[in-house]
N, C-alpha and C positions, 0 to 999 in steps of 0.2 A: 190181391192181384194188381199188377201194374198195367197201365195203358200202353198201347203200342203206338209210337209216333210214325206217321206215314209220310209219303211224298219225297223220300230221299232221291229217288231217280228223277222225278220231275224237277226237283230243285237243282240237281246236278245239271240236267239238260238246260234249264233256264240260265244257270250260271255260265255254262259253256257258250251259249249264244251271246250273252251280254259281255262276255270277255272279249269277243271280237269287235264289239261296237264301242269300245273305249275311245273317247275323243270325238264321237259323233255328236251332232248338235241336237238340242231339244229332247223330245221323248224317245228319239231313236236310240239313245244310249241306255235308257232305263226301262222302257216298256217292251215286253217280250215280243208282242206282235209287230210293233213298229220296227223293232230291231231286226227281226227275221226278214222283213220286207227290205229294209235298208241293206242288209247283207247280200240279198239276192242281187240287188243292183250293183253294190260295191264290188262283188266278186266277178261279175261279168265285165265291169269296167277294168278291173285289175288284170284280168286275163287279156283283154284287148290291149291294155297299156303295156304289158310285157312284150307283145308283138311290135307295138308302135315304137317302143324304145330302141329296138334293133334297127328299125328303119331310120329313125331320127339320127342315131349315131353314125350310120353309114353315110347318110346325107351330109352330116357335119364333116366327116373325114374327107369326103369328096371335095367339099368346098375348100378345106385347108390345103389339100394336095394341089388343087387347081390354082389357088392363090400363089403358093410357093413355086409351082412350076412356071407360071406366067412371069414371075419375078426373074426367073432364070431363062426366060425366052422360049418357052414351049407351051403347048396346050395340054390340058388334062388327058384328052383322048389320045394324043400322040404319045404321051408318057406311058399310058396303060398299054397301048398296042406295042410300044417299044419294049416294055418289060416282058410281055408275052413272047415276042419274037426272040428276045435274048435269053429266054427261059430263066428270068429272075423272079423267084417266087416270094415276093413280099406282099402281104395283104395290105388293104387300105388303112387298117388301124395302125400298123407299124409305120407305113409311109407318112401318115398324117402326124404321127408322133415325131418322126425324124424331121419332117418339114418345119414343125413348130420349135422343137428343142435342139435339133442338131442340123442347122441349115447347111453347114459345110459338107456333112455326110450326104445330105439330100442332093446337093449340087454335084457331088461325085457320082451318085447314082444316075443323075440326069446326063452327065458326060458319057457314062457307059451306054446309056440308051441311045444317044444321038448318033 
């Protein structure tokens, strides 16, 4: 009679938890209990971070647009309201990219708005 080895499910669960903690420091990468605790915190921060990233990028785009529009002699708020009045549907991401990489095209858009 051969013996039955147990614990395959437990080992699989442990391995799955530790897979996510790769790169963590100290015992949080190797000890199951510490790893679980670390993941609870890490995942809440990751969730929040995904929301913050959207905010940060929009803020950056606004700064770029404002800087480029002031070089061309208008303010950010005037530019945005002018775009809305003239029904030009360019979002801030595209405007910021144009302002940085295609200043001549951005200047033409400003002429249209004025």
